[in-house]
Structure formats: C-alpha cells, structure tokens
N, C-alpha and C positions, 0 to 999 in steps of 0.2 A: 476389472472392473473394483474388486476390493483393495487391491495394490495400487489402484488411481485414488481410493478414496484416502487409503493410508496415507501415500504422497502429501493429499491435500491436508488432512488435519497436521499433521508433522508441520507443517508449512506455514498451516493456520498460529498453533503454538508457538514455533519461534517468530511469528509477526509480531504475538503478542508481546516479545523481551522489548521493538522498536520503538515503544512509544518511553519504554522506562528508560533504554539508552539515552535515548532522546532528550528526557527532563535532566539525567545525572550528568549529559554532556553541557559544558558552561557555554560552547560556542553560540552563536547563532543559526538561524534556522540557513542561512544561505552558504556559509562557511563549514557548518555541520553537514550539510546535504555535498558540497564540493568534495570536503573531504573523502566522505563515504563512498563516493561515484570513484574517486581517482585510487582510493584503495584497493576497492574492487576490480576497479579495472586493470590496474596494474597485477595483482595477484592472479587473476585471468589470465593473463596473459604470459606470463611468466611460464604459469602450469601448463597452458598449451604447447610454450615453445618446448617444454621440459621431455611433454608427452606425445608429442607433434600432431598435436591435434588441432594446431591454427591451420585453419582455409584463407585464403585470399578471395576473395568477389568482387565482382565488377563493381564498379563505383555506382551505378542505379543503385544495385541491392545493398550497397552501403549504405547510402542516404535512406532508402526504404527502411531499412533497421533502424537508421540514426535516429529518423522522426520520432521513434516510439521512444529510443534514450531521453531525447528532450522532454516529452510527457512525463516518464518517470520521475527527472530530475523536478520538474514544476509542482509536482505529484507530492514530492518529498518536502520541498520547502515550504509550500502550505500546511504538511501536514503536520511539521515540525514549530512551525508559526503558530497554529491554534494550540498543540501542547504549552507555548513557553507565554502565549496569549492569555490562555485559561489554565487547565491543566493535563494531565495525563488521561482521566476518564474523561473529559468533554473531550479531546482530540480524537481520543479510539471510539469514541461511538458516535462521532459526525461520520466515521470513514464507512460506516454502515449505511449510509446513503449511496455509497459505489452500486449496490444492487437496483436502486431506485433507475439510478441514469443507466447499469446497463441495460435494462429493459425499455430504454428509451432510445440508446444509442445502436446497440445492437442490430434493430430490427431499422433504424432508416441507413445504418453503411452498409450492412448484408443486402438490405432490401428486401426483407421477409416481412411475411404478416408480426403485428403484434400478440404476444402472448398476452391473453388478460388474466389468467391465473397469476403472471408473474407479475404484471402490475399491480395487483392486489396485494399480492405478499410485500410488494416494495412499498405500496400503500401504506401498510400495516406499520413497515420501519419509520416512514415519512411521520406518524403519527407519534411513533415513541420520541424521534429528535423534536417535534414540535411542542411537545409534552414539556421536554430537556430545554431547549430555548428558551420560556418561559419564565425558569426556576430564579433564575441571577441574571440581574442583567450585567453584571461585571463581565460575564462570560459571552457576549454576546460577538466580542471583536473574534476570540477565537473559536466559537461557533461557525461564522461566517466564512473564514479561515480555512476550516473543516469541513464544509459543506463543497468550497472550491475543489479542495484536495479529493473529495472525494470523487468531481468530477472525472479531474485528471486519472484518478485508478480507473476508472470503469474506460475510460479512452485506451488506456494503458494496456486491459485486459480484453478489451474487445480487436485491437489490432495485433495482441498477441495470439488471438487465436487463428486469425488469417498467416500470420509468418508460418505456426510451425507445419502449416500446411506444404512448406518450400524449402524449409531450413531446418536445420537441427538444433534441438533447444541450445546446447552449448552455444553455438554459433551465434544467434540471437541474442543470448544473454552478454557475452562479449561484445557485439559492435554494440548493441545498445548502451550498455554501459561507458562503453568509450566515446560513443557521440554524445551519450548526455552530458561526462565531464567535459569535453571541450565547449558543448552549448552551455552548461552552467558557468564554464572560465570566460567567457565571453560576456555573459551578464553580470559576471560576478564585481566587476569594479563598479561598473552603476549602483548594481544594487546596495556597496561599502559605503558610496559615496551618498546612497540616501538613507541606511541605515550603519551609520560608523561604529568600529571598535575597537578598543583598548589594543587588541594583540591580536593579532593573526596567525598566531603559533598554537596549537593546543597543548596544555598540560601534560603534564606526565599521566594522570587519571584518565583525561579527556582522549590520551593517546590510545590508552590502553581499551579505554569504551569503542573508543571508533572503531578498532580493530575488531570484537565481538561483534558489532553491529555491521561488520563490513565483510565478515569472513564467514559469519553465521547465519545473521539475519538477513545477508545480500547474497551470497554467492549459493549455498546450500537453501538456502531458500527458494531461490531463483530454479534453481536445478530441481525441485519437489515440485516447485508450482507449474511450470512450463511440463513435465510430465506428466501431471494429472490433465492439463491442458487436452492432451493426445486422446483421453478416452471420457471426460466429462464436461459438459457444457461451461459457455464463459461466463453465463448468470448463475451457474450453481457454485463455481469456482467462486464469484465473487459473495455469493448470497452466505456461503460458509464462511468467507472471511468474516461476516459480520461478528462469529464466535472470539475475533480477534479482540472487542472492546471486556470479552469476562475474562479471559487471561491476562490482558494488560489491567482495569479494574481491581482485581484480587490483587495483583501485585503492588498497584499503587496503594491501595490502602495498606497493605503490611508496611511497605517502604517509606512511603510520605504521608500517612494517614490522611488521603482525602476524604475518607467518610465524613470526616469532621464538618465538610464542607458542603455536603449534599442532600439534599432533602427527600420527602416523597415524591414529587412530581419526579425526579433523575430516575428513582428507582421504579416508578410505572410506568416511563419510557423506555428503560433498559428492557423490562418485561415484555414490552409487544415487540421491541428488537430481537430477542431471544426466541419467541413465538413465531416469529416469522421465519427463521432460519429452523427449526423444529418441524414447522409445516413444509416447507419446501423437501429436507431430508424425507420426510414422509412420503411426499410426494415421488421424488427420484425412485424411492425404493420399490414403490407400485407399480411405477411404470417400468420399471428394469426388471419385473419380475412376471408381467404380461406377455 
C-alpha cells in the first residue's frame, strides 16, 4: 500500500507540470492533444518492440481499451482549452471536480451503492469551484471547459479501474494512446476547420515541451497511475489528483505571475479543495489501519 501511494503522489507531481507545459506550448488545444497522443503512442510502440513486450489483442479487446483512449483525448482537449481560455490556475483547479464526477459515475457504472462520505467530500470540492467561478466573469468559458474536462477524466479513471482486472498496465496504456491518436486524428480536420491555425507544425521550443509532456507527463505518469490503481480505489486516486492544482498553481505563480490576477475568492475555493483532499487521505489511512 505504501508503494502504491508513493507511485500515486509521484504521478500527481508529474501531472502538476501538464498545465504549465500546456501554457508554454503555443499550439491550440486540438493540435497539442494530437501531438501528445502521437508522440506517446509511437514511443511506447518502439519501446515495446525493442523489449519484446508488444501484445496483440483480439479486435474486441482493442476496441474496449481504445474507447478509453478517445475519452482521454477529449479530456485533454477540454483541459488545454480551459487553460488557454482562462489560465493555468483556473484550468487545474476545475480538474478537481473529477472526484465529484467519480463519486457519481463509479456507482452508476459498476452498479454499487453510492458512498455518502465520497459525495460529501466531493461537494466540498464543488463549493470551492463555485467560489472560484464567481470571482471573475472573464474566466467563465475556461471554467466551463475545465468542468467538462473533469467529467471525462472521471470516466477515464473509472473505466481504467475495470480494465486493469483483465490486462496489464502497459498494454492498456499503449492501446489507449494508439486508439486515442486515431480517434483524435479523425476529429482534428473538423476541429481545425472550426478553429483554424496559421501553422500545423510545432516550433523548436514547442517540440521540446511536447517531448517532455509525452515522455514524463504521459508515459511515466500513466504507468505510475495504473500501478497505483491496483491497490487504491478510483475515487481516492482522483481525489488525490486534486493536489495537482497545488503544484501547478505554485509553478504558475513563479513562471507566469498569475497571482496578480487572482483574488480572495479564488484562495477560499482552493482551501476547500485542499481540505477535501486532506480529509479523504485521513479517512483512507484510518480505514487501512482497521
């Protein structure tokens, strides 16, 4: 259990850099997501081929895993859209609503009873988001995109929890990224028609940031997160990922001076979110000791 929590929190720390890199990369959210998926999928394929780890699966299993690849692709598009329409701090704080959607989706999908404590802790997170939502109308589009992003993130984790019962973590990661790339590739022409860009190719600095995003914040993070899910519930994993805003916000304050644009309402909301994480962690530790 200790190793699982260590892997989980290391993955959360790496996730804290995804928002920063999304802000630094000048590509729009659609292209950014497509390049992230493509680089990650190709890298995993070459690694698996080199180490003889590539596993061929029946078409039905590929489609089952691949459907989650589409979900993570949509999550990333909305997440980076949130950052670009608002800022890093807003985008990553909205991601904290993942725990609320998990507390709702997990019982519905897996046909089990709702956990009242999970819902109450998630409502504390929701209160934090509502405080932030009202502090400045110029960020509302970004906040709405961030909320949609958190919904897809919750579905992704809930379905991954079911997949790891049948497949190993690396196989899941590869086929999710592969099918995510194919799905976003099919969507991208329509997306770029609606949101045209001047260039389809990344700059040299964008290319470096994309490699960091794909290798450290996707492949490594994926492996850590999926291994943690073997021992820890989907709700706890998503709630712990509410710490991602703390890492991202600190970095955003340092790199982009975003603290100049945030007021007391934002910090009150952030406090509610952090409190929900602390209470859940104390709850998990207490249940484990019983």
